[in-house]
N, C-alpha and C positions, 0 to 999 in steps of 0.2 A: 546112367541115363536112360530113357526110354524113348522108343521110337515106334512107327506103325510101319511096318514092312509092306511093301507093295508088291503086288502080283499082277500078272494079267488075267483077265477074266476066265480065259481057258475055254470060253463058251464055243459049242460046235453044232451045226445042224446035223439032225440026223431023219432017219425015215418018220419018226413020229412027229418032227417039226415040220416038215413038208407036207405030211398028211394032214395036220390040224391047221396049219397057217396058210397052204397054198390050196391043195386039191380040195379039200372040204368046203372052203369059201367060195373056191371056182364053181363047184356043183351047186351050192346053194344059190349063188348069184345067178347063174345061168338058169336055174329053175323059176327064179323070182321073176327076173326079166323076161324071159320066154312068156311066163304067164301074163305079166301086166301087158306085154306086146300083143299078145294075141287074145285078150279077153277086154271087157269092158268096165274093169276093177277100176282103172284111173278115173273114168268118168263117174261111175258109180259114187266114189268117195267124194268125188268133187262136186256131185249133186247133193250129198248129204251136207257138206260145209253150205252150199248155196242155199239149199233150204233152211238150215238152221239159222242163216242170218236173214232171212225174209226175203228171199229171191233176189239179193243183191250181195255184193262183197262188202258189207257193211263195215267188216273188220279190216278193211284194206289200210286205212288211216288210225285205227283204235290205237290208243297208248299203250295197251299191253302188247298187242300183235308187232306195232311198228315202233314205237317209242323204245319200249322195254325189250322186246326179244330180238328186233332188227338192229335199232340204233345202238342200244347200250350192249346188246350182245356182240357187237363188233368190237367194242371198247374192252370188254372182257378177254376177247382171244388177243387184243393188242397187249393187254396186262401180263397175259399168261406169257406171251412172246418176250416181252421186256423182262419179266422176272429170268427166263431162261438165258437171256442175255447178260442180265447181271451177274447170274451165277459163273457164265462164261468168263467174264471180265475179272470177278473176283479169284477165279481158279489160277489168274496169272499173277496173282500177289499171295494168296493164302493156300498154305499147304493143305490145310483140313479140307478144301473143296475142290482139291485139284482132280479128284478122281471124278468130278461131276463134269470135267468139261468135254469128254467125248460123248456122252449121252444127251447133255443140253446142246451141244453143237449138232448133234444128229436130230434132235427135237426140234430146234429153232430152224435148221435147213429145211426140214420137211415141212414144218408149218407154212413156211414161206414159197416153196416151190410148187407144191402140189396144188393149193387154192389157186396159185398163179396159173398153172397149167389149165385149170378149170375155166377159171375167168377168160384166157385167151381163147380158148375153144368156143365160149360162149358167143364171143364177138363175131362168129362166123357161123353160128348156129342158126337155122331158119324156124325153130321151134316156137311156137308162140306159147304164152302163158294162158292160163284158163279164162283170166278176165278178158282174153282178146276174142274169146270163141263166141260166135252167133249163139250158142247153146246159153252164155251167161251173160249175154246182152252186149257182146262185142260183135266186131264185123269179119272175122275169120272163121272159115269152116274147120271142123275139128278133123285133123290127120293123126294117124299113129305115128310115133317117133321116126320109124324107118320108113315111112311113105314120103317123108321129105326129101328133097334132094340138099345134100349137105355142100353147099359152094358158099362164097362169102356174099352177104345180103344185108340189107339195111334194115330187115324186118326181122321180127322173132326175138332172138338173143334171150331165151328162156331155158336153156337146155344145155349142160346139166344144172343143178341146183347149184348156185355160187355161196348163198350165204349159209347154207347146211354144210358146205365143205370146210367153212373154219370151225366147226364143231365137230365134224367126223374126223378131222385130222388130228385131233387129240386123240385118237386112238395110237398114234405114234408113241404116247406115253407108255403104253404097254410095252412096245419092243423096246424103249428106253431102259425098261425095268427088267427086262428078260433075262440078261445075262447075270444078274445079280440078286434076283429074288426067287424063292422056291415055287411061290405060289402067285404070279403076277396078274392072275386074272382080274384083280380088283382094280388094276390100271387101265381096264379098258372102260371103266363106269363115266370117268369124264367126257372120253368122246362119245359113248353110247347115248348119255343122258343131255348133253348139250347139244350133240348133233341133232337128235330126234326132237328136240325142243326149238330149235332153229326151224328144222323142217317143217314140223306140224305148224309153227307160228305163220311161216310162208304159205302153207296151203290154206290155212284158215282167210289168207288174204286174197287168194286166187291168183298166187305168183308162180305156183308150181304144182304139177300133177305127182301123184306118190312116185311113178317111175322115175321122175326126174330126181326125186331124192334117194331111190335104191341106186340108181347109177352112181350118183356122187359118193355114196357110200362104199361102192365097189371100188371106184377109183381110188378114194383115200385108204382104203385097206391094203390095196395092193401096190400103191405109190409108197405108202410107209412101210411095207415090207421090202419092197425093192430098195429104198434108201437104206433101211437098217442093213441090209446085206453089203451094200455098198460102202458102209462106214465101218466093214471089218469088226464087228463086235467081239469077235475072239480075241482081239488085243486090246481092248478097252482095259485101262488100270483100275485096279480096286485094291483098298486097303485089307490088311488082315489084321490080326491080333496084336497088341502093343507089347513089344518084349524089352527087357532090361539089356542092355549091353554096357560093357565096361568102359568103352573110348568111342569117340566120334568116328575113328577111322577103321573101326572095326568091320571085318568082312564077314556077313553073314550067308550060310549057305541054306536054302530053304528049299522045300519040295513043292513043286507047282502042281497043278489039278491034273497034269498028264503023267505025272510019277518023276520027271525029270528034275535034276537039281538045277537051281540057277543061284550065282552069286550076286549079292547086292550090297554095294557100300551104305553105310549107315550114315549118310551125310546129314548136316545138321537141318532139321525142319521138313524133312523128306517124307511125306505121307504116301505120295503116289509117283509112278515113274510110267510115262508114256513109252509104250514098247516101240 
């Protein structure tokens, strides 16, 4: 018979991991957010959108920005979440997809919790949308983000960007693939492309300033990173090459990634083993 031998991923964080995934993003985020907070870049970009739409938020209810990007965009994120859930359920019954259980559990949990955290904070946020500003035909004066007093209020609720969080949280796909793929950078593309599509769609409607989306991107990145570490990726199971063994009861000694030997029972249908 032949079986697929299981091994834990053996992934471990190192200095390079922390430099590329924590310190460098933190530095870039701080520089961007400080620049946006202390400059007129938010207003300048919103001015361009407003002028492009003829001095009004003409795209606020446009079928592309609202129906396609906003409404159907939510359905896309729900579909991705349901796909992850389906793989988790399938992993309970199918040995072939058992190794997907932990990465998909991490992805689904992160997709649920981080946007929920952002949505909860929005409910007490006093920051207004561009369409609320006197500058753009509304009735509210413009204030920089941290000129506001962050206390529970019935007004505002436009910061951080909620819709974009559904796209940016797909950056978690990168971390889900990191223990298993040599070059996982391609898994950043869904989060980057869908996230900025959602972000620009909302900016074109007058729903958010650029800084709102950069804050959301920052929260999603570090939220995905934190959840990744909480899920202990070094103990996620992965399959290795299929080998032939004489009997189902044979005990195979295999060398793991850290050089130690581990004994595995070649049970029927076992493709992955949760450590």
